[in-house]
N, C-alpha and C positions, 0 to 999 in steps of 0.2 A: 212716643216720643216726638217734641220740638227736636226743630233745624242746632237751636241750642243746647238745650240739653245734649244731642251728641257728640256734637263739636267738643262740650267742657268734659262731657264722660271719656273723649278720645286724647285731649290735652290730661287727663289725673291719667291715664294705663300709661301712654309715652315718660311723662314723668317718673313714673313708679319702674316703668320698666329703666330708664335710666338711671335711678338711684341706685335699681338692683346691681347695676352692671359696675356703675360705682365702688359700691361695694363689693362685688365680687372680685372686683381687684385688687380695694384694699386688705380682702381678706388671702390672696396667696401671691400679693406685692414679695418679694426678694432684697433683701435687707440694702439699705439708699446709702448705700456708703460703693462709690466707683473705684476701680481698680486705677491703682497708679501707670500702669504699662501693660494693654493685655496686645494680642497681636491683633491683625485687622485688616491685611495683606495675604488671603492664602493661608492663612497660616504659617506667616514664616514673622520672625522677630520686624516691631517696626523702625526706622530706619531713622526717621525725623517724627514728625505732630500731624494725626492724621487730619487736621485744619494748616497746615503749612502752607508757602504762598506757591502759585505758581509761576513759570516761569514768562514770560510778554508775550511770548511763541502762539503758546495754547492759546491766547486768545482769537489773534490773526486764523489760524487754524477754526476755531473756534465760529469766528466770522466766514469765513470760507465755507463752512458746513452749512451757515444758516441760507446765503444765498442760494444755496443749492434746495438748500430742501426746501425754500421761497420758492424756484426757478418749475418744482414739481410741484407745488399747490398752483401753480398757475398751470401749469400740461395740461394737466386733468381732465378741466373743463375746456380744456384748448380743442385735446378731443375729441369732447362730443360734438364740438359746435362747428368746426372746420367745414365739414360737408356745408351750412349754409350759410358758413361768414365769406367762401370765395377764396380766391389770392391773397386779398387782404391778408387774411388770421394768418397764410404762411410766412408772409413780408415781415408784418410784424411781429411774433413771435422770432425767425433769424434775431431781427435789429432785438431782440429781449436775448437771447444767446448773445447776440456778440459782444454786446454791454460785458456779459458778466466775463466772457471767455479773456476779454481786455481787462478787467480787475486780476482775472487771477494773473493772465502773464504782466500785469506790475507787481503785483504782489514777492510776484518769481523771479521779477527781475532786479526787486529793490534788494531779495536776499531774503525774506520773509516767509521763505519756508523750508530754508537752510537750518539744520538742528545741532549743526556742531557750532 
């Protein structure tokens, strides 16, 4: 069997498998009329729509989380090369951490972390 024939056979098997999955999904589907209101949070009755807007304070907390998440992305490889880089790596990491802490202190002073 040549390479072209094998590739076309594999493509045909993949297409048949995808068609079979779509057919099985169509055969076992539930009625398509959605419920008007159903519990979505721990079985409790919803007080607002599931796609409601969030308060702007959540975005600040999200940005802080991403900043510290990126901090960890940079710190893991840093721990692997610290012995090869020497004291300059330690100084650079503490400068990086100081910049992040300054951002948190600024957000705290501006009241971005207050919930009330």
